[in-house]
ROSE-4610 file (N, C-alpha, C; in Angstrom, 1 decimal, always signed):
// ROSE-4610
residu = [M/M/M/D/D/D/L/L/L/S/S/S/D/D/D/F/F/F/S/S/S/D/D/D/D/D/D/F/F/F/I/I/I/A/A/A/L/L/L/V/V/V/R/R/R/E/E/E/K/K/K/V/V/V/K/K/K/T/T/T/I/I/I/G/G/G/E/E/E/V/V/V/K/K/K/T/T/T/V/V/V/K/K/K/Y/Y/Y/L/L/L/R/R/R/K/K/K/E/E/E/K/K/K/D/D/D/M/M/M/T/T/T/M/M/M/I/I/I/Q/Q/Q/A/A/A/K/K/K/Q/Q/Q/F/F/F/V/V/V/D/D/D/A/A/A/V/V/V/K/K/K/K/K/K]
num = [1/1/1/2/2/2/3/3/3/4/4/4/5/5/5/6/6/6/7/7/7/8/8/8/9/9/9/10/10/10/11/11/11/12/12/12/13/13/13/14/14/14/15/15/15/16/16/16/17/17/17/18/18/18/19/19/19/20/20/20/21/21/21/22/22/22/23/23/23/24/24/24/25/25/25/26/26/26/27/27/27/28/28/28/29/29/29/30/30/30/31/31/31/32/32/32/33/33/33/34/34/34/35/35/35/36/36/36/37/37/37/38/38/38/39/39/39/40/40/40/41/41/41/42/42/42/43/43/43/44/44/44/45/45/45/46/46/46/47/47/47/48/48/48/49/49/49/50/50/50]
x = [+0.8/+0.0/+0.9/+0.5/+1.2/+0.8/+1.7/+1.4/+1.4/+1.8/+1.9/+0.5/-0.5/-1.9/-2.4/-1.7/-2.2/-1.3/-1.9/-1.1/-0.1/+0.9/+1.9/+1.3/+0.4/-0.3/-1.1/-1.8/-2.6/-1.8/-0.7/+0.3/+0.8/+1.2/+1.7/+0.6/-0.6/-1.7/-1.9/-1.8/-2.0/-0.8/+0.4/+1.6/+1.4/+0.9/+0.7/-0.4/-1.4/-2.5/-2.0/-1.1/-0.6/+0.2/+1.0/+1.8/+1.0/-0.1/-0.8/-2.0/-2.7/-3.8/-3.7/-2.6/-2.3/-2.9/-2.4/-2.8/-4.3/-4.8/-6.2/-7.2/-7.0/-7.9/-7.6/-6.4/-6.1/-6.8/-6.8/-7.6/-9.0/-9.6/-11.0/-11.3/-10.4/-10.5/-10.6/-9.6/-9.6/-10.8/-11.3/-12.5/-13.7/-13.8/-15.0/-14.9/-13.8/-13.6/-13.3/-12.6/-12.1/-12.8/-13.8/-14.5/-13.5/-12.5/-11.6/-12.2/-11.9/-12.2/-11.2/-11.5/-10.6/-9.2/-9.1/-7.9/-7.1/-7.8/-7.2/-6.6/-7.4/-6.9/-5.7/-5.7/-4.6/-3.4/-3.5/-2.4/-1.8/-2.7/-2.2/-1.4/-1.9/-1.3/+0.1/+0.1/+1.4/+2.4/+1.9/+2.8/+3.3/+2.6/+3.1/+4.0/+4.0/+4.9/+6.3/+6.4/+7.8/+8.6]
y = [-1.2/+0.0/+1.2/+2.2/+3.5/+4.4/+4.7/+5.6/+7.1/+7.4/+8.8/+9.5/+8.6/+9.1/+9.6/+9.3/+9.7/+10.7/+11.5/+12.5/+11.9/+12.6/+12.1/+11.9/+12.9/+12.8/+11.5/+11.1/+9.9/+8.7/+8.7/+7.5/+7.4/+8.5/+8.5/+8.0/+8.4/+7.9/+6.4/+5.9/+4.4/+3.7/+4.2/+3.6/+3.5/+4.6/+4.6/+3.6/+3.5/+2.6/+1.1/+0.8/-0.5/-0.8/+0.2/+0.0/-0.2/+0.6/+0.6/-0.5/-0.6/-1.5/-2.8/-2.8/-4.0/-3.9/-4.9/-4.9/-5.1/-6.1/-6.5/-5.3/-4.7/-3.6/-2.4/-2.2/-1.1/-1.3/-2.6/-2.9/-2.6/-3.0/-2.7/-1.3/-0.5/+1.0/+1.6/+1.1/+1.7/+1.3/+0.1/-0.3/+0.5/+0.8/+1.5/+3.0/+3.6/+5.1/+5.6/+4.8/+5.3/+4.5/+3.7/+3.0/+2.2/+1.6/+0.7/-0.7/-1.4/-2.9/-3.6/-4.8/-5.6/-5.7/-5.9/-6.0/-4.7/-3.6/-2.3/-2.0/-2.2/-1.9/-2.8/-4.1/-4.9/-4.5/-4.2/-3.7/-2.4/-1.5/-0.3/-0.5/-1.3/-1.7/-2.3/-3.2/-3.9/-2.8/-1.9/-0.9/+0.1/+0.5/+1.4/+0.7/-0.6/-1.3/-1.4/-1.2/-1.4/-0.2]
z = [+0.0/+0.0/+0.0/-0.8/-0.9/+0.2/+1.1/+2.3/+1.9/+0.7/+0.3/+0.2/+0.1/+0.0/+1.3/+2.4/+3.7/+4.4/+5.3/+6.0/+7.0/+7.3/+8.2/+9.6/+9.9/+11.2/+11.3/+10.3/+10.3/+10.4/+9.7/+9.7/+11.2/+11.8/+13.2/+14.1/+13.9/+14.7/+14.6/+13.4/+13.2/+13.9/+13.7/+14.4/+15.9/+16.4/+17.9/+18.3/+17.5/+17.8/+17.8/+16.8/+16.7/+18.0/+18.4/+19.6/+20.9/+21.0/+22.2/+22.3/+21.2/+21.2/+20.4/+19.6/+18.8/+17.4/+16.5/+15.1/+14.9/+15.5/+15.3/+15.6/+16.7/+17.1/+16.2/+15.8/+14.8/+13.5/+13.0/+11.8/+12.0/+13.1/+13.4/+13.4/+14.0/+14.1/+12.7/+11.8/+10.5/+9.7/+9.9/+9.2/+9.6/+10.9/+11.4/+11.1/+11.5/+11.4/+10.0/+9.2/+7.9/+6.7/+7.0/+6.0/+5.0/+5.6/+4.8/+4.8/+3.8/+3.8/+4.7/+5.0/+5.8/+5.2/+3.9/+3.2/+3.2/+2.9/+2.9/+4.3/+5.3/+6.7/+7.1/+6.7/+7.1/+6.3/+5.0/+4.2/+4.8/+5.2/+5.8/+7.1/+7.9/+9.2/+8.9/+7.9/+7.6/+7.0/+6.2/+5.6/+6.7/+7.6/+8.6/+9.6/+9.7/+10.6/+10.0/+8.7/+8.0/+8.3]
């Protein structure tokens, strides 16, 4: 997934959520709050972890 489509603040927020609440709950957050599909949310979480 190309992270350049997202703001630096949003990427930082997702990184923080992964650290504090874990990957699964972060994927759930992205699906609920940002209307991402399961695949999009998982790919986004994987991309910010790199």
